[in-house]
Every structure is written in C-alpha cells, then in structure tokens.
N, C-alpha and C positions, 0 to 999 in steps of 0.2 A: 416434488421428486426429491430423492435423497442424493444430493450432489456430492456427498462425501464418500459414497461407496463406489470407488472407481475400479474398472476392469484393469487387470494387470497388463493387458495387451494395449492399453491406450498409449498413444504417443504423447510425450510431454509438450506442453506449450512453451516452457522455458527450460533451457539447459544452461547451467552455470558450470563451466568446465575449466578447472585449474586456475581460477581467478585470483590474481594478485593485484591489490589496489593500494595506492598510497599517494602522498603528496611530498613535494620537495625532497625526493630521494629517500623518504622514510615510509616503509610499508606498514599499513594498518591491518590489511588482510593478506593472507598468503595461502595459495593453492586450495581455494574453496571449490567444492564440488557439491551440487545438488540439482534436483529437477522439480518442476512444478507441473501438475497435471490438471486437465480441464475440470472445472467445478470445485477445485480445492479452496480451502482457506488455510493459507500458510502464514504463520506468525514468525517474524524475525525478532528475537528478543535478546536481551543481555544488558549488562550494566552500561553506565555512561562511558563514552569514548571507545566502545568495542568495535565500532564500524557499522552499526545498523543502517544509518542513513546513507553512509558511503556506499554500502552494498546496494541499497535501493537505487541510488543515482547511477550506479554502473549498470544496473539491470534495465533502466529506461534509456540508456545511451547518452546521459549527460556528461559522463566522464569516460575516458578511454583507459582500459586496464593497463597496468604495468606488464602483465603477462596473462595468458589465458584468454577466454572469450565468454560472451553471453549470447546465446542463440534464442531468438523469439520466433516460433514457428519454423525453426531450422535455419534461420538467417541471422548472421552476425550484423547488428546495426552499424558497427564501426567499419565494416567492410562493404556495406551496401551503398549503392548510388542514391542520389537524392530522391529519385522517384520511388524506389523500393522502400527506402527509409520512411518516406511520407505515408505510403500505403500501410506499412506496419504500425506506425504510430497512430493512425486513425483507429486502430483496433484496441488502443490502450488508453486508459484514463488514469490521471494522477491527482490525488488529494494531498497537497503539501501541508506540512505542519502548520504553517502560518495561514493557510487558506489561499493566499496569493490572489485574492480578488483585487480588481482594479478599483481604487477608491473613487476615481472620477466617473465611474460608470455605475448605472443602476444595476440591480440584480438581473433584470431582464437583459440588459446589454452585456453583462458579464457572461451569462449562459449562452447568449446568441453568438458570441464571438467565434467559438470553434465551428459553429454551424455555418456562419458566413464564410469562414475560411476553407472548410473542408467538405462542405456539402453543396448540392445544386438545388436545395430547397428554395421555394419562393419566400418572400417576406411573410406572407400570411401563414405558410407552413411552419416557418421558424418561430413565429409568435405562438403558434399552437404547441409546438414542442416545448418551448420555454414554459408555458403555463402547465403542461403535463409534468415537467421535471420539478417545478416548484411545488406542485401538488404532491408529488411523490415524496418530497422531504418535508411536507407539512408547512410550506411557506406560501400557499396560495394567497393571492391578494397583495403580495409584497413586491410585485414586479418593479415598481417605481421607487423603491427604497434604495438608499445608498448603503454600502457596507458599514459606514460609521454610525448609521442609525440603528444597527442591530446589536444584539448581545453576542458574546463569543460563540455560544452554541448555535445561534442562528446563522452566524457567518460560516461556521464549519458546515452546516447543512446546505447553505447556499453554494459553498465551494464544492460540496459533493454533487449537487445538482449539475454544476458546470462540468465536473469530471465525467458525469454520466451522459452528457449532452449527445454524444455520438454513439450511445449504446455500446460501450467498449466490451470486449470479451474478457479483458484483464483489467482489474482496477488495483493500482498501487496506492496504499494509504500510509502516510508517514505521521506517526504519533497522533492519532485521531483524538485522544483524550487530553492532550496537552492544554493546560490552562482552563479546563472545564471542571465544574463541580460534579460530584459523583452521580447525581440523578441525570444530569445532561449527558454525561459520559455513557451511562447505561442506555439512554435513549438512542445515542449514536451507534452503540454496539448493536442494538436491536435493529436499527435501520440497515446496517451492513449485513446482518444475518438475513434480513428480508430480501435484499438484493441478490444474495447468493442463492437463497432458496427459491425465489420466484423466477429469476432470470438465468440462473446457472452461472452468474458472473464469478470468474476466478479472482480471488482476493489475495494479495500479498500485503500484509499489515505489519508495519514496524511499530513496536511498542515495548515499554517496560512496565506498563500498568498491569498489576497482577489480576485485578478484577476483570479487565478486558481480555487478558490472555485466557483466563479460565472460561469466560463466557463465549468468546468467538473462536478460540483456537481449536483446531482439529488435528493439525500437525504443526510442530514448531521446530525451528533450528535456533540453537543458542550460541551466540558468539562470545568470545572471551578476549579481552584486551591483551593479556599477557601471552596467550597462545596464538593470537592473530588468526584464529580460525574457529571452526565449529567444534564445540565440545559436547553437544548433545543434540539429538534429533528424535522426534516422536510425539506422541500425544502428551500435551502439557499435564494432564491429570495423572499420567503415569510418571512423567519426569519429576513431578513435585515430590513424590515420596519414595520412588523406587530407583532413581538413577544412581549408579555407584559413585559418581563424582560429587564430592562434598560441595564444590562450588555451585553446582546446579541446584542441589537441595537448599543451600543457603540463600540463593536468589529467590526461590519460590516461598521460602519461609521467613524472608526478611531478616536473616541472621547476619550480624556483622562478621566480617572476615579479618578486620584489623585486630591485632592483639592489644589488649589493654596494658597500659604502662603500670 
C-alpha cells in the first residue's frame, strides 16, 4: 500500500503545538508547530546544534517543554497520569543514536525486555517474537550474541528489532546512519522503508545525512540554530533546488556558509 498518500481528513498522530525547548534558561527551539499523520515518513533535518535530537526527546516525553505541548493521539504525555502515559508509550518505539543495547544482555534478552515488561505473553511466545524480530532485521541465529560481538551496523539492526518488539504504530529514529559506512547506511534505510511500506509504521527520523534524507524522506522539516525554529517544510527533493531560503539550498548542496577570509 502507499502509506504516503494520506487523506486530508486524517487526524494527526502527533501534534507539536507552540513548542519552546531549552536547557539552563537558554532556548534552543521556540514556538514550533507541526503535525505527523498516520503512515508518514517525516524527516527532521538541519545542521549541528539546531535542536533535532532535542525536539525528538520532547516528542517522546523525555523532556518537558519550556512552553507549548506535544500531543500523541490527542494526549499530552507531560499531563497524563502514569497509567495513560504507559499505554501511550507501548504504541511507540525508539531507536536511539547509540542503539542503547544493554551490553550485559544477549540480543535475545535485549529484545525480550520490553515484551516481559509490557506484554502478557508467555516465555515461549516471547522467544518466538524475538526470533521473528531478529529475522526481520536479518540477524536470525544471533540470539545468543552480545552487542560487543557485533559490528556497528548489526548493533543498529538489533536495536531496531528491540524498538519494534511491541509492534509500535510510531517509530522514532535518531541519526540511524551515525558511524556507519555508506553501504550499511543504505541497508538500514531500505529496512526502514520496508517497515513503513509493509506495516504502515509511522516514522520520525532525525538525520543530517543527505543520502538518507533523499532516500527515505517524503516530508521534511528543517531546523535552524540561529532562527531557533523551522525554516523549511516539504518534500526534500523539492526543497533541495527550489526553496527560496539560501540556507536550505546550501544544506542540501553542501555549500559552506562561512565567509572566506
């Protein structure tokens, strides 16, 4: 199915409303507004220090906004009680930049962890789900390996398997290509597209990698450090050559913005 052709009458899964975010009294983002709809692949892009990962962490409720709010399925995580918050987070998966696998656990144990915590499946059923998820990311047979025994790309795929353990409706992905070679990055991009196409998983991907943006991006928002906000939104292929802001075109064409001395 074509998960990118959405009906304009669809209700958004995520609503970011007037979000201002910062640390130690200094704002990084100010008055951000946008929505994410079912089945979308939304890319959050921009240069270093513009607030991409900060925005993602606010969207999953790790940080509380200075002002504004983020709604998931119409509910503000920061205002929800523990029971409602847990129910919402069961429907969300997160692939952190580092992978965040527990080094003392095997891959099977890492993937089984959210299943033990948030599902009522039996041990046999959990073992089956673990095998299915590892097969999905082409790591069948690696159940008893530890993260340190794997390459960087394999660890990212294992972390993706854990993020998908509960079959989330929304998957947040922070810098999936960080530290990976171009071929491994392309393989991971293809896997994300497969998840979106086969299961309709809504993806929010934070990245500055141009190849990944062009491959997986269907809609993008571009953040800017000096503006503390969104300076562009739309199809990355259009933004690359046709956006009126020279900062946007410079990003996509890798053009320096610093003046030569």
